[in-house]
C-alpha positions, 0 to 999 in steps of 0.5 A: 856758383852764384852771381849777383848782377844789377841786384839779380841773382843767377845760378849760371852764366847761361842764365845771365846770358839769357836774361841780358840777351847776350851770347855765351860765347861773347861772355866767355871771350870777354872773360878771357880778355880779363873783363869783370863779370859786370863788364862781360854783361854790359861791356866796357866803357870805351876809354876816352882819349884825352884831348888835352895833348899838347906839343912843344916846339924847340923854343919851348912854345906849347901848342894844342896840336901838331897842326897848330905848331906847323901852322905857326912855323909856316910848314905844311903838316905833310912835310913835317910828318914826312921829315919826322918819319925820316928821323929829322930832329924837331928843329929840322922838321920845323925849318921852313928855309928849305921848302921849295917855292914853285913859282915861275915866270910866264910872259913877265908875270910871276905865277904860283901854279902851273896847273892853274895857268894851264887851266886858264889857257885851256891847255893840258897840264900833263902835256906841258910837263911832258914837253918840259921833260922830253924836249928840255924846255923851260916852262914858258917854252913848253907852254908856248909849244903847247899853245902852238900845237893846240892852235894848229890842231884847231885850224886843222879841224876847221879846215877839215870841217870846211872841206866836208862842208864844201863836198856836201854843197 
């Protein structure tokens, strides 16, 4: 059988592969997958996915992406995807009324992030959570307990250091 590829004539697949520097095995695997002879030699062009994908919310508004739709509806993308995965309707997925707001009050001041507050106070976030859970404390009580314990540890270390210094003198 004779082949003509790119204006060149070939007697066998072996000649084609040698000329175009491809493995015969690669050529035959591509043929089995349904490639044309030219595609076997040069490879298939990758299919370009269309980026003109639009999505629509339950009101009929169009968005360029799901993330854009979530942003419009003030829903974190992760929450939307989680709800979608669980089988919620589109309206339920985009409902922002049942998103928990993790705000709390500490010393009369409304705070958004316990982790940030712990960082500011130089106490362990995990310890505060542990106190809340094991001792059934409010956020404010857990923070105060953690602060007291941290202060006690510092005083204890200082007194130890003072005793060592006195012994060395």
